[in-house]
KEDREN-309098 format. One record per residue (C-alpha): residue number from 1; x, y, z. Coordinates in steps of 0.5 Angstrom, whole numbers. Last residue first. Example, Ala and Ser with C-alpha at 12.3 -4.5 7.8 and 13.67 -1.06 7.14 Angstrom:
<nodes>
[2,[27,-2,14]]
[1,[25,-9,16]]
</nodes>
This chain:
<nodes>
[556,[2,53,17]]
[555,[-2,47,16]]
[554,[1,42,21]]
[553,[4,45,26]]
[552,[-2,51,26]]
[551,[-7,45,27]]
[550,[-4,41,32]]
[549,[-3,47,37]]
[548,[-10,48,36]]
[547,[-12,41,38]]
[546,[-16,36,35]]
[545,[-24,34,35]]
[544,[-26,38,40]]
[543,[-31,41,36]]
[542,[-28,48,36]]
[541,[-21,44,34]]
[540,[-25,42,28]]
[539,[-27,49,26]]
[538,[-19,51,27]]
[537,[-17,45,22]]
[536,[-22,48,17]]
[535,[-19,55,18]]
[534,[-12,52,17]]
[533,[-14,48,11]]
[532,[-17,54,8]]
[531,[-25,55,7]]
[530,[-27,56,0]]
[529,[-33,61,-1]]
[528,[-32,64,-8]]
[527,[-27,69,-5]]
[526,[-23,64,-2]]
[525,[-22,61,-9]]
[524,[-20,68,-12]]
[523,[-15,69,-7]]
[522,[-12,62,-8]]
[521,[-11,63,-15]]
[520,[-8,70,-14]]
[519,[-3,67,-9]]
[518,[-1,61,-13]]
[517,[1,66,-19]]
[516,[-1,63,-25]]
[515,[-3,69,-30]]
[514,[-2,65,-37]]
[513,[-8,68,-39]]
[512,[-11,62,-40]]
[511,[-10,60,-33]]
[510,[-13,66,-30]]
[509,[-19,66,-34]]
[508,[-20,59,-32]]
[507,[-19,61,-25]]
[506,[-25,67,-26]]
[505,[-29,62,-30]]
[504,[-30,57,-24]]
[503,[-26,51,-22]]
[502,[-27,48,-15]]
[501,[-22,49,-10]]
[500,[-23,44,-4]]
[499,[-19,46,3]]
[498,[-18,40,8]]
[497,[-16,38,15]]
[496,[-16,30,15]]
[495,[-17,26,22]]
[494,[-12,22,26]]
[493,[-12,17,31]]
[492,[-11,17,38]]
[491,[-8,23,42]]
[490,[-7,25,49]]
[489,[0,21,49]]
[488,[-1,17,55]]
[487,[-1,11,52]]
[486,[-7,12,49]]
[485,[-11,7,53]]
[484,[-7,9,59]]
[483,[-9,16,59]]
[482,[-6,23,57]]
[481,[-8,30,58]]
[480,[-12,30,51]]
[479,[-13,38,49]]
[478,[-19,42,48]]
[477,[-22,49,45]]
[476,[-28,53,47]]
[475,[-30,60,43]]
[474,[-36,64,46]]
[473,[-34,71,44]]
[472,[-32,69,37]]
[471,[-39,66,35]]
[470,[-37,62,29]]
[469,[-42,61,23]]
[468,[-40,57,18]]
[467,[-44,56,11]]
[466,[-38,58,6]]
[465,[-41,64,3]]
[464,[-39,69,9]]
[463,[-32,67,7]]
[462,[-28,65,13]]
[461,[-23,71,15]]
[460,[-26,71,22]]
[459,[-23,64,24]]
[458,[-16,66,22]]
[457,[-16,73,26]]
[456,[-19,69,32]]
[455,[-14,64,32]]
[454,[-8,69,32]]
[453,[-12,73,37]]
[452,[-13,67,42]]
[451,[-5,65,41]]
[450,[-3,71,43]]
[449,[-8,72,49]]
[448,[-6,65,52]]
[447,[-11,59,50]]
[446,[-15,56,55]]
[445,[-16,49,55]]
[444,[-22,44,56]]
[443,[-21,36,57]]
[442,[-21,30,53]]
[441,[-18,24,57]]
[440,[-23,18,54]]
[439,[-24,22,48]]
[438,[-17,22,45]]
[437,[-16,28,41]]
[436,[-15,27,34]]
[435,[-8,28,31]]
[434,[-8,32,25]]
[433,[-7,30,17]]
[432,[-6,35,12]]
[431,[-10,37,5]]
[430,[-11,41,-1]]
[429,[-16,38,-6]]
[428,[-16,41,-13]]
[427,[-23,41,-17]]
[426,[-26,39,-24]]
[425,[-20,40,-28]]
[424,[-20,39,-36]]
[423,[-23,45,-38]]
[422,[-17,49,-36]]
[421,[-11,44,-37]]
[420,[-12,44,-44]]
[419,[-12,51,-46]]
[418,[-6,52,-41]]
[417,[-2,47,-44]]
[416,[2,42,-39]]
[415,[9,44,-39]]
[414,[11,41,-32]]
[413,[11,48,-30]]
[412,[4,49,-32]]
[411,[2,43,-28]]
[410,[6,46,-22]]
[409,[3,53,-23]]
[408,[-4,49,-22]]
[407,[-3,45,-16]]
[406,[-1,51,-12]]
[405,[-8,53,-11]]
[404,[-10,47,-7]]
[403,[-4,48,-3]]
[402,[3,45,-1]]
[401,[4,42,-8]]
[400,[6,34,-9]]
[399,[1,32,-14]]
[398,[-4,26,-13]]
[397,[-9,23,-18]]
[396,[-17,22,-20]]
[395,[-19,22,-27]]
[394,[-26,21,-29]]
[393,[-26,19,-37]]
[392,[-30,22,-43]]
[391,[-25,25,-47]]
[390,[-22,31,-44]]
[389,[-21,28,-37]]
[388,[-17,22,-42]]
[387,[-13,28,-45]]
[386,[-11,31,-38]]
[385,[-9,25,-36]]
[384,[-4,23,-42]]
[383,[-1,30,-41]]
[382,[0,30,-34]]
[381,[3,23,-35]]
[380,[8,25,-40]]
[379,[9,32,-37]]
[378,[12,28,-30]]
[377,[10,27,-23]]
[376,[3,25,-23]]
[375,[2,20,-18]]
[374,[-2,14,-16]]
[373,[-7,15,-22]]
[372,[-14,13,-21]]
[371,[-18,12,-28]]
[370,[-26,12,-28]]
[369,[-30,10,-34]]
[368,[-25,5,-36]]
[367,[-25,2,-44]]
[366,[-19,-2,-43]]
[365,[-15,2,-48]]
[364,[-14,7,-43]]
[363,[-11,3,-38]]
[362,[-5,1,-43]]
[361,[-4,9,-44]]
[360,[-4,10,-37]]
[359,[1,4,-36]]
[358,[6,7,-40]]
[357,[6,14,-37]]
[356,[6,11,-30]]
[355,[12,7,-31]]
[354,[12,-1,-33]]
[353,[20,0,-35]]
[352,[20,-8,-33]]
[351,[25,-6,-27]]
[350,[20,0,-26]]
[349,[14,-4,-24]]
[348,[8,0,-24]]
[347,[2,-4,-20]]
[346,[-5,-5,-23]]
[345,[-11,-5,-19]]
[344,[-18,-7,-23]]
[343,[-23,-5,-18]]
[342,[-29,-9,-16]]
[341,[-26,-11,-9]]
[340,[-21,-7,-6]]
[339,[-14,-9,-4]]
[338,[-11,-3,-1]]
[337,[-3,0,-2]]
[336,[-2,-2,-9]]
[335,[5,1,-10]]
[334,[6,5,-14]]
[333,[-1,5,-17]]
[332,[-5,5,-23]]
[331,[-12,4,-22]]
[330,[-18,2,-26]]
[329,[-25,3,-25]]
[328,[-31,0,-29]]
[327,[-37,3,-27]]
[326,[-44,-1,-27]]
[325,[-43,-6,-22]]
[324,[-41,0,-17]]
[323,[-35,3,-14]]
[322,[-36,11,-14]]
[321,[-36,12,-7]]
[320,[-31,7,-5]]
[319,[-27,10,-11]]
[318,[-27,17,-7]]
[317,[-25,14,-1]]
[316,[-19,11,-4]]
[315,[-17,17,-7]]
[314,[-18,21,0]]
[313,[-14,15,3]]
[312,[-8,16,-2]]
[311,[-8,23,0]]
[310,[-7,22,7]]
[309,[-2,27,9]]
[308,[4,23,9]]
[307,[8,25,3]]
[306,[6,33,2]]
[305,[0,35,0]]
[304,[-5,35,-6]]
[303,[-11,32,-9]]
[302,[-13,32,-16]]
[301,[-20,31,-19]]
[300,[-20,31,-26]]
[299,[-25,31,-31]]
[298,[-31,26,-33]]
[297,[-37,23,-31]]
[296,[-39,28,-26]]
[295,[-41,25,-19]]
[294,[-34,27,-16]]
[293,[-35,34,-17]]
[292,[-42,34,-14]]
[291,[-39,31,-7]]
[290,[-33,35,-8]]
[289,[-37,42,-7]]
[288,[-42,39,-2]]
[287,[-36,37,3]]
[286,[-33,43,2]]
[285,[-39,47,3]]
[284,[-40,44,9]]
[283,[-36,39,12]]
[282,[-30,34,10]]
[281,[-28,29,15]]
[280,[-26,23,11]]
[279,[-32,19,14]]
[278,[-37,21,9]]
[277,[-33,18,3]]
[276,[-32,12,7]]
[275,[-25,9,8]]
[274,[-28,4,14]]
[273,[-25,-2,11]]
[272,[-20,-1,5]]
[271,[-16,-7,7]]
[270,[-8,-9,6]]
[269,[-6,-6,13]]
[268,[1,-4,11]]
[267,[6,-4,17]]
[266,[13,-1,15]]
[265,[19,-4,19]]
[264,[25,1,19]]
[263,[32,-2,20]]
[262,[38,3,21]]
[261,[45,-1,21]]
[260,[51,-1,25]]
[259,[54,5,28]]
[258,[56,10,22]]
[257,[50,8,19]]
[256,[48,2,14]]
[255,[41,2,11]]
[254,[36,-3,12]]
[253,[28,-3,10]]
[252,[23,-8,12]]
[251,[16,-8,9]]
[250,[11,-11,14]]
[249,[4,-14,10]]
[248,[-1,-14,15]]
[247,[-7,-19,14]]
[246,[-14,-18,17]]
[245,[-20,-21,21]]
[244,[-16,-27,25]]
[243,[-9,-24,24]]
[242,[-4,-26,19]]
[241,[3,-23,19]]
[240,[6,-22,13]]
[239,[14,-21,11]]
[238,[18,-16,7]]
[237,[25,-15,4]]
[236,[29,-9,2]]
[235,[37,-8,3]]
[234,[42,-3,3]]
[233,[49,-4,3]]
[232,[54,-5,9]]
[231,[50,-10,13]]
[230,[50,-17,9]]
[229,[51,-23,13]]
[228,[44,-24,14]]
[227,[42,-23,7]]
[226,[34,-21,7]]
[225,[28,-26,7]]
[224,[24,-22,12]]
[223,[24,-26,18]]
[222,[31,-28,18]]
[221,[33,-20,17]]
[220,[29,-19,23]]
[219,[32,-24,27]]
[218,[39,-22,24]]
[217,[38,-15,26]]
[216,[36,-17,33]]
[215,[42,-21,34]]
[214,[47,-16,32]]
[213,[44,-11,36]]
[212,[44,-15,43]]
[211,[51,-12,44]]
[210,[48,-5,44]]
[209,[44,-6,50]]
[208,[37,-4,48]]
[207,[33,3,49]]
[206,[26,3,49]]
[205,[19,6,47]]
[204,[22,13,43]]
[203,[16,16,40]]
[202,[16,18,33]]
[201,[10,22,30]]
[200,[5,21,24]]
[199,[-1,18,28]]
[198,[4,13,32]]
[197,[11,12,29]]
[196,[14,7,34]]
[195,[22,8,36]]
[194,[27,3,38]]
[193,[34,5,40]]
[192,[40,1,40]]
[191,[46,3,45]]
[190,[53,6,46]]
[189,[54,9,39]]
[188,[47,9,36]]
[187,[44,3,32]]
[186,[37,4,30]]
[185,[31,0,30]]
[184,[25,4,27]]
[183,[18,1,27]]
[182,[13,4,23]]
[181,[5,6,22]]
[180,[3,5,29]]
[179,[-4,3,31]]
[178,[-2,3,38]]
[177,[-4,-5,39]]
[176,[0,-6,32]]
[175,[6,-3,34]]
[174,[6,-6,41]]
[173,[5,-13,38]]
[172,[11,-12,33]]
[171,[16,-9,38]]
[170,[14,-15,43]]
[169,[15,-20,37]]
[168,[22,-17,35]]
[167,[24,-17,43]]
[166,[21,-24,44]]
[165,[26,-27,38]]
[164,[32,-24,41]]
[163,[31,-27,48]]
[162,[28,-22,54]]
[161,[33,-19,59]]
[160,[30,-12,58]]
[159,[24,-12,53]]
[158,[19,-12,59]]
[157,[21,-6,62]]
[156,[21,-2,56]]
[155,[14,-4,54]]
[154,[12,-2,61]]
[153,[15,5,60]]
[152,[12,5,53]]
[151,[5,4,57]]
[150,[-1,-1,57]]
[149,[4,-8,57]]
[148,[2,-15,58]]
[147,[-4,-16,53]]
[146,[0,-14,47]]
[145,[5,-20,49]]
[144,[0,-25,49]]
[143,[-4,-23,44]]
[142,[2,-22,39]]
[141,[4,-29,40]]
[140,[-2,-32,39]]
[139,[-3,-28,33]]
[138,[3,-32,30]]
[137,[10,-29,28]]
[136,[13,-34,23]]
[135,[20,-36,23]]
[134,[25,-35,16]]
[133,[22,-38,10]]
[132,[16,-42,10]]
[131,[14,-49,9]]
[130,[7,-50,10]]
[129,[5,-57,13]]
[128,[3,-64,10]]
[127,[10,-67,13]]
[126,[16,-69,10]]
[125,[14,-68,2]]
[124,[15,-75,-1]]
[123,[7,-75,-3]]
[122,[7,-69,-6]]
[121,[13,-71,-11]]
[120,[8,-75,-15]]
[119,[5,-69,-18]]
[118,[12,-67,-21]]
[117,[12,-74,-26]]
[116,[5,-73,-27]]
[115,[5,-66,-29]]
[114,[11,-68,-34]]
[113,[8,-73,-37]]
[112,[1,-69,-38]]
[111,[6,-64,-42]]
[110,[8,-58,-39]]
[109,[7,-50,-42]]
[108,[10,-45,-38]]
[107,[7,-39,-34]]
[106,[11,-34,-30]]
[105,[11,-31,-23]]
[104,[13,-25,-20]]
[103,[14,-25,-12]]
[102,[10,-22,-6]]
[101,[10,-29,-3]]
[100,[2,-29,-2]]
[99,[0,-24,-7]]
[98,[4,-27,-12]]
[97,[2,-34,-10]]
[96,[-6,-32,-11]]
[95,[-5,-28,-17]]
[94,[-1,-34,-21]]
[93,[-7,-39,-19]]
[92,[-12,-34,-21]]
[91,[-8,-34,-28]]
[90,[-9,-42,-28]]
[89,[-16,-41,-27]]
[88,[-17,-37,-33]]
[87,[-14,-43,-38]]
[86,[-9,-42,-43]]
[85,[-4,-46,-39]]
[84,[-8,-52,-40]]
[83,[-2,-57,-38]]
[82,[1,-52,-33]]
[81,[8,-51,-31]]
[80,[9,-45,-26]]
[79,[15,-41,-25]]
[78,[17,-37,-18]]
[77,[21,-30,-17]]
[76,[23,-26,-11]]
[75,[24,-32,-6]]
[74,[28,-37,-12]]
[73,[22,-41,-13]]
[72,[21,-46,-19]]
[71,[17,-52,-20]]
[70,[10,-50,-18]]
[69,[5,-55,-21]]
[68,[-1,-54,-25]]
[67,[-6,-60,-27]]
[66,[-12,-56,-25]]
[65,[-16,-60,-20]]
[64,[-9,-64,-18]]
[63,[-5,-58,-17]]
[62,[-11,-55,-13]]
[61,[-12,-61,-8]]
[60,[-4,-61,-7]]
[59,[-4,-54,-5]]
[58,[0,-49,-10]]
[57,[6,-46,-6]]
[56,[8,-53,-3]]
[55,[12,-55,-9]]
[54,[17,-49,-9]]
[53,[19,-49,-2]]
[52,[19,-57,-3]]
[51,[25,-56,-8]]
[50,[24,-59,-16]]
[49,[31,-61,-19]]
[48,[29,-62,-27]]
[47,[30,-69,-29]]
[46,[23,-70,-32]]
[45,[20,-63,-32]]
[44,[20,-62,-39]]
[43,[19,-54,-41]]
[42,[15,-50,-46]]
[41,[15,-42,-46]]
[40,[9,-39,-48]]
[39,[7,-36,-55]]
[38,[0,-40,-55]]
[37,[2,-43,-61]]
[36,[9,-44,-59]]
[35,[7,-47,-53]]
[34,[2,-52,-57]]
[33,[9,-54,-61]]
[32,[12,-55,-55]]
[31,[6,-60,-52]]
[30,[6,-63,-59]]
[29,[14,-65,-58]]
[28,[13,-67,-51]]
[27,[7,-72,-54]]
[26,[12,-75,-59]]
[25,[17,-76,-54]]
[24,[12,-79,-49]]
[23,[9,-84,-55]]
[22,[16,-86,-57]]
[21,[18,-88,-50]]
[20,[12,-92,-50]]
[19,[13,-95,-56]]
[18,[20,-97,-54]]
[17,[17,-100,-47]]
[16,[12,-104,-51]]
[15,[18,-107,-56]]
[14,[22,-108,-50]]
[13,[16,-112,-47]]
[12,[14,-116,-53]]
[11,[22,-118,-55]]
[10,[22,-121,-48]]
[9,[25,-117,-42]]
[8,[29,-122,-38]]
[7,[28,-127,-33]]
[6,[34,-130,-30]]
[5,[38,-136,-33]]
[4,[36,-142,-30]]
[3,[42,-145,-26]]
[2,[46,-151,-28]]
[1,[45,-158,-25]]
</nodes>
C-alpha cells in the first residue's frame, strides 16, 4: 500500500500567511511614515543582531510596560527602539541609561512586531543578572579593606604580596576612607608609586614592584572600559562604585610616560549633600554682602580663583540657597559634577559643537530666573552673560583670576564693553581652599618672631568697618600634630577663605573711565570694608580652623 503524502499547508493556510505578511509590511510602512512625522529615525529589528549587553540596559518589566527596547550598545553610544517614541516616559528611560553607562543615547521608532520580536530575547538571556563591562568593585570589598588599615604604612604593608585585583580595590578603599579626590599610579624607572590627593595635597602611600605594573594597569583598564593593549596614546574611561548611600563616579585617565604609563583616577561623589550657603565659611560683612547680592533678582555674581579652589562648590551652595519651586534654575556645565533635584542641568559637548556660548543662547529661550554658567572663558560667552544679567536674569559663573579685583581687568581684556559690564556686575568672590586642622589632634603653637610680625601686619590692615575686632596682644594659633584617624597628617577636610567685592559707585566709575588697574580696584574695595583672602584665612587660623602656614601658602 503506498504511503500517504505528508500534510502540507492548504490554500487557506497559505492565504492567511500571505495576508499576515502583507499586514506586517503595511504596519512597518505606517511606522516609518509616523517616524518621519515625528522627525525620528525608523528601524525594523527583525534580523537585527542584538547583544545581551544592549538588551539588559532596560529591565524586562520596564521594557514591557513602555514597549521600549535597547537594541544597540557600543560602550559609548546606545540606541533605543520604542513603539511610542514621543511618550515622555521614553525620555526618562534614555536619561536613566545615560546616567548609568555615561553614554549618548538616541531614540528610534519601531513597530509592534519589532518590539515583540526583540522582547522575546529576554527569555533567552543566560540568567536574570546585570551584565557589566569589566569587574565590579563591591561595597563589601571596600569595607573589608577599609577596616584593615589605619595609616599609609599599614596600607603599604598590606599591598605587598597582594593579588592585582585586591591592590586596585584597596587603593580605592583607602581613597574613599581618606576622602581623597584622586588616585595616582605612576610608573618610575624601577618601581611603581601610588599616591592619593587628600585635601589638595598628594601623599605617597605605597611603592609597588615594577613587574606588577602591567597587571595593575590591565585591571584598571578592564574596569574602566579602556583598551588593554594600547599604552602609547592617552585614554579616558570611567566606572562607578555603588555604595549604600551614594554612588561614586571614577574617571580614569592614562597617558604614556618614559617608564610606562601614568594613571589618574578621579573620584566624583555625585550628590550635593552639605553644600549649604551658611556652611561655606563666609563670615561677618563678607557673608552679609554676598547674601544680599544673591537675593537680588538680576545681575552677575562671579567666583574667581585657580583650578581646585572650590569655585564650583560655592556656585552649588548659592544654587542650593536659591532653589525653590517658584524659581526656574538652569545650569550649563563642563561636566555636571553634582546632581541637584529641582534644577535643570545641561552638559556641554564639544564634539557636537554644544559650547558654553551656544548653550547659553538656548538656555535663555527657556525663560529661566537663574542661570549658572560653569565658566566664562571667551568674549561671546561673556557678552551673552552680561546681556542676560541686564535683562532680568541672575547669572552666576566662574572666571580664572587670582583675586576678586582681577575679574574686572579679565572681562575687559576679553573685549567686554565697560558701559555694559559696570551695571551688570553685582559681586565678585575671590577664594582659595585651606586644610582644616583635625580637631582630635589639635594643639596650640607659638609662631617665631618674623612670622608673628607678618601676621600682625596683615591683621592690623583689616578695615575698621569690616566688623572684626582682633586683640593683637592675645593671639593664639594651632596645628594638628597627627593621629591615626587623620592618617597622621594633622588635617582633615578643607574650608574656603574668601574675599567678597561688592560693586559700588567708585568701582563703576573706574570701569567706565577705562581705569582697569587691579590694584586700584582692590584699594577701593578694601576702603569700603572688603576683608582680603589672607585676612579671612588668618581670622580662621585664630579660631583654630586652620594653620597660619596653610593660609600664607594658599593665598600669598
